[in-house]
Each structure stands twice: as structure tokens, then as C-alpha cells.
N, C-alpha and C positions, 0 to 999 in steps of 0.2 A: 164238355171237355172231349168227349169221344169224337165229335166232328173235327175238332182241331187235330187230334192225334191221328185220325185216319187220313188227314190231308197231308201229313208230313211224308216227304220222299227223300231220296238221296240228294236231290237238288235243292232242298229247302235250306235256306240260310238263316231265316228269322221268322218269328211270328209278329205280325203287326196288329195291334189293337187300336181301333179308332173310336174315341169317345164321341157320342152324339151331343156335341156342345150347341148345335143350332137347330136341332129337331128332336122330336120325342116319339118313341115307339110305345103305343098304349095297347094293352090287351094281355093275353096269356103268353108272355114271353119270359125267357130266362137267358142270362149270359153268365159265363164263368167269371169269378173274381180275378182281378189282375194278378194276385199272388198265386192263384192256381195256374194261370197261364205261364207265370215265371217258372214255377216248378216244372211244368211240362217242357217248356223251351230248354231250360238248362239241363234237364235229364237227357235230352236228345242233342246236347251240344249246340243249341241254337241261341240266337239273341232274341230278346223280347223288346220290341219298340212300341212305345205308347204315344199315339197322337192325341194329345189332351185337348187341343183346340183353344179353349178360352184362357188358359194360363192363370187360373186362380191361385193366389198365394195366401189368401185369407179365407176363413170359413164363412160361406154365404149364409149358412143356417142361423147364425147368431143375429142376423138382421131380418128374420122372418121369411127367408127364401129357402127353396129346396137346396140340399147340400150339393155343391158342385165339387167334384174331385179336384184335389190340389196337386200341384207339382210335387210337393214334399211327400204326399201319400203315394204317388206313383213310384217315386224313387224307393221309398220304404218297402213297397210291395215287391220290389225286385226287378223293375224295368231296367234294362241296360241303357237305353236312350229314351228320353222324353222330349217330344216336340210340342211347341205351343206358340201362341201368338204374343207379340209384344204389346198389342193394343188390347181390345176386348176387356176382360176382367183384370188383366195386369195393369192396364191404364196408361201405357206409354205410347210411343209412335207405332205406326203400322210396321211390323217386322215379324220374322220367324226366328224362334230361339230353339236351341237344342242343348240339353244338359244330360249328364249321365256319367258313365265310367270314363275316367280320365283318358285311358289309352284309346278308347273308341272316339271320343271327341277330338283327340289329336289326329287320328287317322282322317277324320272328316275335314279337318283344317288343311291337311296336305292334299286333299283331292283336287284335281284341276277345276272341277265344277264350282268349288267353293269361291274361287276368285270371281267367277262370272255372276254369282248371286249374292256376293257379300254386301252387307249394309254399308251405306256411306257414313261419313263422319258425323253428319247432323243426326242421323237416326241413332248411331251409337251413343252420341252425347245425350240424346233424349232418353234412351233406355237406361243409361247409367244414372241419370238424374232421378228417374222413376224408381229404380231399384234401391237407391240410397234411402228413399223415404221408408221402404220396407225394413231396411237394415236398422234404421233409427226408431222403428216402431211408430211412425207417424203417417202411415199411408192413409188412414181414415181421415186425417186432418188435411192432407196435402194432395192426394191423387184424386182428380176430379170425379171419376166414376164412383170411387168409394165414398167421397164426400156426399154425392147424391144418394147413394144406397143407404148410407148411415144417417141421413138427415132426419131428426125427429119430426113427427107429424105436427106437433104443436108449434114448432119453429116455422115450418112451412106455412101453416095457417096465419101466423103472425105476419110473415113477410107478404103473403098474398093480400091481407087486409091493408097493409101499407101501400101496395100497388093500387088497390081500389080507391083508397083515399086520395092518392096523388093524381089519379085519372078521373076523379068524380066530376070535375068541371069540364072534361073533354068528351066523356062518353058514359052511358049507363053501364054498370057492370056489377057482378055479384060473385060471391065465393061459393064454389061447389066442391063436393067430394068427388074424387076420381081415382083411377088406378093407373099407376105408372109402370110401363114395361121396360125391363132392363135392356133387352134387345142387343144389337151389335154382334150377333152371332153367339150369344150366351144366354143360358137359362131360358130355353124355349117354354112358353106358356106361363112363366112366372111373372107375377105382378106385385107391386108394393102399394099400399094405400097412400094417396097423395091428395093435394088440394090444388085447385086451378082457379084462375080468374076467368069468368065467363062473360063474354061481350056479345049481346044479342044482335041479330041481324037488323031488327027494327031500329035500334039506336045507331048502328053503323050507317044505315041509310039516311037517317035524320041528320046526323052530324057530318058525314063525309059524302053523302050522295052516291054511294056505290053499294054493290052487293057484298055479302059476306065473303064470297069467293074472291072478289077483286081486292077486298081489304086484306085477306090472307096472302094474296099474291104480292101486294105492296110490301107487306112485312117480310116476306121471303126475299124480295129484291132489295131490301134496305141495307144499310150499313150501320151496325152489323145485321146480318140476316136473322130474322126471328121466325121460327117454324111453329105454328100452332096447329090445332086440328079442329075441323068443323064437325060439330055434333049437336043434334037436336036444335038446329037453327041458331047455334051459338059458336063463337070462336073460343076455344079453350086454350089457355096458356098455363101449362103445368109447372107449378113452383118447384117440383123436385128436379126438373131439367134445367133450372137456372141457378147458377151459383150466386151467393149473396153479393159479391162484388160486382155482379152484372145487373143488379136491380135497377140502378139509375139508367143504364143503357137501354134496358127493356122499356122502361116508362117513356124515355125519349123516342124510342123507335115507334111505339104505339101512337104517340102524339103526332109524329111526323107522318105516319101512314094515314091518320085521320085528316091531316091538314092538306093533303094533295087534292086538288080539284081539277 
């Protein structure tokens, strides 16, 4: 706290706290709590602005991940303005959101720069539709990123076995345990247990006459694009990254990539 207090001058208007949503500091480090920064800022007549980054509205810890600070927690801690992404853990279209004290948000709306960087109607419609799912308490069932995070491992394994069965006449494949990374500028270093369909290079060459890298390229260039990862001479397709309603498309895409000669 002393570092922040000593940096305050007569020209200081606000304290900006930036949460590390896409990197991690490891070692003997310490940072003041947001509530402490709020107390310091308000004691000096300053604003506290929190750049939260990922925009989590749900507690990630209940799904086996590290706790990611939420927008609600930042407001409760005393932040005057909170900035965060409309995509990432919020799960909507790419955008930037600002919430906080009503009079401050209204001042921002009147600023000339607001017109230059305002979201278009399509983005606003997407954000509104996403936020309604949170209001209705159905984000885990409706918002894609939360559907993937919350998917039970047993369900993923069952779906993966169905993929293997559907593709058994086209290529050799097996079911393997793996780790899924949340990514997208959120939860750095955090993974969730997952299940993947593993397609070996040998079988790809026998069935499609190409290398594993070429097979992966065909999948990426297909419609819809399918992005797998090459690991230990196998192409892995992680079930946690595919929504259930996309299963048929995935199977068709793999068959199409194998059929190219």
C-alpha cells in the first residue's frame, strides 16, 4: 500500500488496478486487496478504476479452476469503475464494457471519444442476449464457454466414444485422457480434465495417404474448420471444445478430410 500512497501527487486523479487475467506472476509477491486500494483512493478524493480483463460473472472455483475475480466482487470492494471484456469468460461478442457509479458512467457516455469507439448494433445485440442468460440463471446451459467449462467428464467420454464408433470404418482411433486449457485471455495456467479422440499418424497415412500435419491442415481449412492438436504422433480432438450439437459436423469434417486424395 505504501508504494501506491507515495505515488499520489496533486495531479493524481485515479488509481488504476489491472488484474492479470492473461498471465501469472509466480514467486514471493504481494499485492494489496482491491478494498484496500478503494479505501486509499477515496481517502485522497481519487477514483479507483479496476481493469478486470476476463469479465467473469460466475465463480470459476466451483468447476475446479482457480478463483477468477468477478465483476460483482470488484464493485462490492469499492471500485468506482470496472472495465472488462464482453467475450472471454463473459462469453459474448468481442467488446469492452464499463460498469460502476451511475454518474461516472454517464460522464463517459457524454465524452466525445465514446462515439468513436462505441459498439455497433450487432455487438450490442449479442451482449444483450448473453447477459439475459445470466439474468435468467441459465448461463451454464446457454453460454458456450460456460457449457464447455461445466461439462461433466463422464459426458465428454460418452460423446467421444460415440465419435470413435461413428469413425471406426474410416480411420483407427482411440479415446485418451487429456487436459483442456480455458485460454482466450483468461485463467492463465489453468486446465480442466478432458477426453480426446486420438487419430494416429499411421492410420491417417494408410487411409488418406498424407501426413498427420497435412490431415490437420485439411481439417483447419474445411467447412466448418476443425482445429485439433498434434501430440505424440496423434491428432487429438478434445471433446470439451466441441458442443454436443456440433458432434455430427465434426464427424463429417473428419470423414471429408480423410476422403481428399
